[in-house]
C-alpha positions in Angstrom: 15.2 -32.5 143.4 17.4 -35.5 143.1 20.9 -35.5 144.5 23.9 -35.8 142.3 24.9 -39.4 141.6 21.3 -40.7 142.2 18.7 -42.0 139.8 15.1 -43.2 140.1 14.3 -46.7 139.0 11.3 -46.7 136.6 10.1 -50.0 137.9 10.2 -49.6 141.7 10.2 -45.8 141.6 12.8 -45.6 144.4 15.7 -43.2 144.2 19.0 -45.2 144.3 22.7 -44.5 143.7 23.8 -44.7 140.1 26.1 -47.6 141.1 22.8 -49.6 141.5 22.1 -49.4 137.8 24.0 -51.3 135.1 25.3 -49.7 132.0 22.7 -50.0 129.2 23.5 -50.9 125.6 21.3 -48.1 124.4 22.4 -45.3 126.8 24.5 -44.5 129.8 22.5 -46.4 132.5 19.7 -48.9 132.5 16.3 -47.5 133.6 15.7 -50.3 136.1 17.9 -50.9 139.1 19.9 -54.2 139.3 17.5 -55.5 142.0 14.4 -55.0 139.8 16.2 -56.5 136.8 17.2 -59.5 138.9 13.6 -60.0 140.2 12.2 -59.7 136.7 14.6 -62.3 135.3 13.9 -64.7 138.2 10.1 -64.3 137.6 10.5 -64.8 133.9 12.5 -68.0 134.5 10.0 -69.3 137.1 7.1 -68.8 134.6 8.8 -70.8 131.8 12.2 -72.3 132.6 12.1 -74.6 129.6 11.8 -71.6 127.2 14.8 -69.8 128.9 16.9 -73.0 128.7 16.0 -73.5 125.1 16.9 -69.9 124.2 20.3 -70.3 126.0 20.9 -73.6 124.2 20.1 -72.0 120.8 22.4 -69.0 121.5 25.3 -71.3 122.5 24.8 -73.4 119.3 24.8 -70.2 117.2 27.4 -68.0 118.9 29.2 -70.2 121.5 32.2 -71.1 119.4 32.7 -67.5 118.3 32.6 -66.1 121.8 34.7 -68.9 123.1 37.4 -68.1 120.6 37.2 -64.4 121.5 37.5 -65.2 125.3 40.5 -67.5 124.6 42.2 -64.9 122.5 41.7 -62.2 125.1 42.6 -64.4 128.2 46.1 -63.1 128.5 45.0 -59.5 128.2 42.4 -59.9 131.0 44.9 -61.8 133.2 47.4 -59.0 132.7 44.7 -56.5 133.7 43.9 -58.6 136.8 47.6 -58.7 137.8 47.9 -55.0 137.3 44.9 -54.2 139.5 45.6 -56.8 142.2 49.3 -56.1 142.6 49.3 -52.4 141.6 51.6 -53.3 138.7 51.7 -51.5 135.3 49.5 -53.3 132.8 52.2 -53.2 130.1 54.7 -54.7 132.5 52.3 -57.5 133.4 51.8 -58.3 129.7 55.6 -58.4 129.2 55.9 -60.7 132.2 53.3 -63.0 130.8 54.9 -63.1 127.4 58.5 -63.7 128.7 57.9 -65.9 131.7 54.3 -67.1 131.4 54.8 -70.5 129.7 56.6 -72.6 132.3 56.7 -72.8 136.1 59.9 -71.1 137.4 60.3 -73.8 140.1 59.6 -77.1 138.4 59.9 -76.0 134.8 56.6 -77.8 133.9 54.6 -76.1 131.1 51.4 -74.5 132.3 48.1 -76.3 131.4 44.8 -74.6 132.0 43.0 -77.9 131.7 44.8 -79.4 134.7 44.2 -77.7 138.1 47.7 -78.4 139.5 49.4 -77.0 136.4 47.5 -73.7 136.1 49.6 -70.5 136.2 49.8 -68.6 139.5 51.6 -65.4 140.1 54.1 -65.9 143.0 54.8 -62.9 145.2 56.4 -62.2 148.6 53.6 -61.6 151.1 55.9 -59.4 153.2 57.2 -57.1 150.5 54.6 -57.5 147.8 57.4 -58.1 145.3 56.5 -60.3 142.3 58.8 -63.2 141.9 57.3 -64.8 138.8 54.9 -67.5 137.7 54.6 -70.9 139.4 52.2 -73.7 138.7 49.5 -74.0 141.3 51.2 -77.0 142.9 54.5 -75.2 143.5 52.8 -72.0 144.6 50.7 -73.9 147.1 53.8 -75.6 148.5 55.6 -72.3 148.9 52.6 -70.7 150.6 52.1 -73.7 152.9 55.6 -73.5 154.3 55.5 -69.6 154.5 58.5 -69.3 152.1 60.6 -71.0 154.8 63.7 -72.4 153.0 64.8 -74.3 156.1 61.5 -76.1 156.5 61.5 -77.0 152.8 65.0 -78.4 153.2 63.9 -80.5 156.2 61.0 -81.9 154.2 63.3 -82.7 151.3 65.7 -84.5 153.6 62.8 -86.4 155.1 61.5 -87.5 151.7 65.0 -88.6 150.7 65.4 -90.7 153.9 61.9 -92.3 153.4 62.3 -93.1 149.7 65.8 -94.7 150.0 64.9 -97.0 152.9 
């Protein structure tokens, strides 16, 4: 008798936890464990890599734009879900925060731009209290993190830069 939460893989015939099986499109769980599925896909690719690449290229040509648009439309929703999970924050509150404060950096006021790494949106929070402070661009968030949110150190660096640029 099989324990609760276990399932037998029909390929390797080993009993494994249900977490080792992905959700199937036709039923609750796939009949093969993830390891067997991965091995099968690797062997299939090794036998004929050109065929697999061509199928992927054909799929991208046919459906790529459609799914790209869907991903782009749902980007905010998934980012809000990530914020909610990561910072134990209500999802609705995360969505509201994104809509009200998610367009410009709170520090330098530069608009966010996903195509430029330094201008991507980062959620700034206090590492001591866990309190969310708002969205910063990656550049400002990195600077704040590198100085450990030390205002005096930032002030000293600003003074140094003023002295060096006016000389």
